[in-house]
C-alpha positions in Angstrom: -60.0 51.6 -11.4 -57.5 49.2 -11.5 -53.9 49.4 -12.6 -53.3 46.0 -12.7 -51.5 44.6 -16.2 -54.2 42.7 -17.8 -51.4 40.0 -18.6 -52.1 37.1 -20.1 -50.5 33.7 -18.5 -47.1 33.4 -20.6 -47.7 29.5 -20.7 -50.5 30.6 -23.0 -48.6 33.4 -25.1 -45.8 30.5 -25.6 -47.8 28.5 -27.0 -49.7 31.1 -29.4 -45.8 32.2 -30.6 -44.5 28.8 -31.6 -47.6 27.5 -32.7 -47.4 30.9 -35.0 -44.2 30.5 -36.5 -44.4 26.7 -37.4 -48.6 27.2 -38.3 -49.4 23.9 -36.4 -50.0 22.7 -32.8 -48.3 19.4 -33.7 -44.9 20.9 -33.7 -45.3 23.6 -31.9 -45.9 20.9 -29.2 -43.0 18.7 -30.2 -40.8 22.2 -29.9 -42.2 22.9 -25.9 -42.5 19.1 -24.6 -45.9 19.0 -24.5 -49.0 17.1 -25.9 -50.9 18.3 -29.3 -54.0 18.4 -26.7 -51.9 20.7 -24.7 -50.9 23.4 -26.7 -54.5 23.3 -28.6 -56.3 24.0 -25.1 -53.7 26.8 -23.7 -53.9 29.1 -27.1 -57.9 28.3 -26.6 -57.5 29.7 -23.2 -56.2 32.7 -24.9 -58.3 33.6 -27.2 -61.0 32.5 -24.5 -59.1 35.5 -22.4 -58.5 37.8 -25.4 -62.0 37.4 -26.8 -60.6 37.2 -30.8 -59.7 34.4 -32.2 -56.0 33.7 -33.6 -56.4 31.4 -35.8 -57.9 29.9 -38.5 -58.2 26.2 -38.0 -57.8 24.3 -41.1 -58.0 20.8 -41.5 -53.9 20.4 -41.9 -52.5 23.9 -40.9 -53.1 26.8 -39.1 -53.5 30.1 -40.6 -53.2 33.5 -38.8 -56.2 35.7 -38.1 -56.1 39.5 -38.8 -56.0 40.2 -34.8 -53.1 37.0 -34.5 -51.0 38.6 -37.2 -51.2 41.8 -35.2 -50.5 40.2 -31.9 -48.1 38.1 -32.9 -44.8 41.7 -33.6 -45.9 42.5 -29.7 -45.9 38.4 -28.5 -42.2 38.3 -30.0 -41.1 41.4 -29.2 -41.9 40.8 -25.3 -40.0 37.7 -25.6 -37.0 39.0 -27.1 -37.1 41.9 -24.7 -37.1 39.7 -21.8 -34.7 37.0 -23.1 -32.3 40.5 -23.1 -33.0 41.5 -20.0 -32.8 38.3 -18.2 -28.9 37.8 -19.7 -28.0 41.0 -18.8 -29.1 40.9 -15.3 -28.0 37.0 -14.9 -25.7 36.3 -18.3 -22.7 36.9 -16.7 -23.0 35.5 -13.9 -23.6 32.4 -15.8 -20.3 32.2 -17.4 -18.6 32.4 -13.8 -17.9 29.2 -12.1 -20.0 27.8 -9.5 -18.5 27.8 -6.2 -19.0 25.8 -3.9 -16.7 26.3 -0.5 -16.4 22.5 1.5 -15.1 21.6 4.8 -11.7 19.7 4.1 -12.4 16.6 5.8 -15.7 16.4 4.0 -14.4 17.7 0.5 -11.9 14.7 0.5 -13.8 11.7 1.6 -17.5 11.8 1.1 -17.8 14.9 -1.7 -15.0 14.0 -3.9 -15.9 10.2 -4.4 -19.4 11.2 -5.4 -18.7 14.7 -7.8 -18.6 12.3 -10.8 -22.2 11.3 -10.5 -23.2 15.1 -10.8 -20.4 15.6 -13.9 -22.5 12.7 -15.8 -25.7 14.4 -14.5 -24.6 18.0 -15.3 -21.6 17.9 -18.3 -22.0 21.8 -19.2 -22.1 22.7 -16.0 -18.2 24.0 -14.8 -17.6 24.5 -11.0 -14.8 25.0 -8.2 -14.7 23.3 -5.0 -12.3 25.2 -2.4 -11.6 23.4 0.5 -11.4 25.2 3.9 -10.2 23.9 7.2 -12.5 26.3 9.3 -15.7 27.8 9.5 -14.2 31.3 8.8 -16.4 33.3 7.1 -14.0 36.1 6.0 -14.7 34.6 2.0 -17.8 33.7 2.2 -19.2 36.3 -0.2 -16.9 34.2 -3.0 -18.7 30.9 -2.6 -22.5 30.3 -4.1 -23.2 27.6 -1.9 -21.3 25.6 1.2 -20.4 22.7 3.3 -20.4 23.3 6.8 -20.0 21.3 9.9 -22.0 22.5 12.8 -25.4 22.7 14.6 -27.5 24.1 11.5 -27.5 27.3 13.3 -26.0 30.5 11.1 -28.2 33.4 10.4 -27.2 34.4 7.4 -28.0 31.0 5.4 -30.4 28.8 5.1 -29.1 25.4 6.3 -30.1 22.0 5.4 -28.2 18.6 6.9 -26.6 16.4 5.0 -25.3 13.6 7.2 -26.2 12.2 11.1 -22.9 11.7 12.6 -21.7 9.2 15.6 -18.3 9.0 16.8 -16.2 6.0 16.4 -12.5 5.2 17.6 -10.8 4.1 14.3 -7.3 2.9 13.9 -5.0 0.1 12.0 -6.0 -3.5 11.7 -2.7 -5.1 13.5 -3.3 -2.6 16.4 -5.6 -5.0 17.2 -3.2 -7.6 18.5 -0.2 -5.8 18.7 1.9 -4.7 21.5 0.2 -3.6 23.4 -3.1 -4.9 22.3 -6.0 -2.9 21.9 -8.8 -5.5 23.1 -10.4 -4.1 25.3 -11.6 -0.6 26.2 -8.7 -0.6 29.2 -6.0 -1.4 26.3 -6.9 2.4 25.4 -4.6 3.7 28.0 -1.7 2.2 26.3 -2.3 4.1 23.1 -1.6 7.5 21.8 -5.0 9.3 21.3 -5.7 11.7 17.7 -7.6 14.2 18.3 -8.8 16.7 15.3 -9.2 20.1 17.0 -12.7 22.3 16.0 -15.5 19.9 17.0 -17.4 20.3 20.0 -17.6 16.7 20.3 -14.0 15.1 21.3 -13.1 12.0 22.8 -14.0 13.2 26.2 -17.5 12.9 24.7 -16.5 9.5 23.8 -15.0 8.0 26.1 -17.5 9.5 28.5 -20.4 6.9 27.0 -18.0 4.3 27.0 -17.2 4.7 30.7 -13.2 4.6 30.6 -11.6 5.7 33.5 -7.9 6.1 33.8 -7.3 7.5 30.2 -5.4 10.6 30.0 -8.3 12.5 27.7 -6.1 15.4 27.5 -2.5 13.6 26.1 -1.9 12.3 22.5 -1.4 14.7 19.4 -3.9 17.3 18.2 -4.4 17.9 13.9 -6.4 20.6 12.4 -8.1 17.7 10.4 -9.9 14.9 10.3 -7.7 13.4 7.1 -3.8 14.1 9.1 -5.4 12.3 12.5 -7.2 9.3 9.8 -3.8 8.9 7.9 -1.3 9.0 11.3 -4.0 6.3 12.8 -4.3 3.8 9.3 0.2 4.4 9.6 -0.3 2.4 13.4 0.7 5.6 15.6 -2.7 6.4 17.2 -6.4 6.0 17.8 -8.1 8.1 16.0 -11.7 9.5 16.6 -14.0 9.7 13.9 -17.1 10.9 12.7 -19.2 8.3 10.7 -19.7 10.4 7.7 -16.1 10.8 7.3 -14.7 7.7 8.4 -17.4 5.5 5.8 -14.9 5.0 3.1 -11.9 4.6 5.1 -14.2 1.6 7.1 -15.3 0.1 3.5 -11.7 0.0 2.0 -9.9 -1.8 5.4 -7.5 1.1 5.7 -9.1 1.7 9.6 -11.3 -0.5 11.6 -13.0 0.2 14.4 -11.9 -1.6 17.4 -15.0 -0.8 19.4 -18.6 -1.8 18.6 -19.2 1.3 20.3 -21.4 4.6 18.4 -21.8 7.4 20.0 -24.7 9.7 18.3 -23.8 14.1 18.4 -25.7 17.1 17.5 -23.7 18.3 15.3 -23.6 17.5 11.8 -22.6 18.7 7.8 -25.1 21.2 6.4 -25.4 22.5 3.1 -25.8 25.9 3.2 -27.2 28.8 1.3 -26.9 32.2 1.4 -29.8 34.3 1.9 -28.2 38.1 1.0 -26.8 37.8 -2.3 -27.5 36.5 -5.6 -26.5 32.8 -6.1 -25.1 31.0 -9.5 -28.2 30.3 -11.4 -26.8 26.5 -11.6 -26.6 26.0 -7.6 -29.7 24.7 -7.4 -29.0 21.9 -9.6 -26.2 21.3 -7.4 -28.4 21.8 -3.9 -30.7 19.4 -5.1 -28.3 16.8 -6.5 -26.1 16.8 -3.1 -29.5 17.1 -1.0 -30.1 13.4 -2.4 -26.7 12.3 -2.9 -25.7 13.1 0.7 -28.8 11.0 3.3 -27.4 8.7 6.1 -28.3 5.4 3.9 -25.7 6.9 1.2 -22.9 7.3 3.2 
């Protein structure tokens, strides 16, 4: 003998409860966002499942049968218990701020300018952005989602790529015709290279592809974020090497230019990470879907 509980599908029960409350398939349909035909069909399916009529169908209204009137409080009690259980388990979590941990460069140059559209789409979702420099997992437990730069191989997370990256030199527009100029690849050796630590691919990768020789790749100034390197380049004090996603805004604004038409594709990129071993915020899926839709190579 099977011990599996014979519970009718929840959409059928929901249609029955709303119809019984309004005594109208039409009003129930308006409440549930369905058509009158769909609600009527779901109630009919429930009646066939129970092998009992729940309503007397009259020309302008519904009347509960004896079975329907007896069943209704049971269904309502079940929905009330389900709502109370959901609130008990998830209600406190929803009252907390949705927390997204984001690489600082991506936060400043990519996410920040686009967050307005998320707020406009979901005005009732409050959130907190935590900007970090390094991929340090010591404080990841406080985040519901994370945007991280790398190869996409993080065993404790589900990682989905947001960007495809290319390396490109960046400098102030005046540097091209300055003294010394920056008009040929050979001119690079006369300028300060601005390095950003923490990336697998850097100036050595770009210079090798561009076949630039006699350039002291180890020389220059070291930074821990692209923000500082870009600002230094924008002041005319050197050449930064930018990832295409981070450089896009400064290039559009004209604060920085690409002195050479050589972009080097790289394997790494920015990913949105979802932890696999924790219950995340109920609104995390909204942000996750939004950021995947916004951050495509064509939109950056």
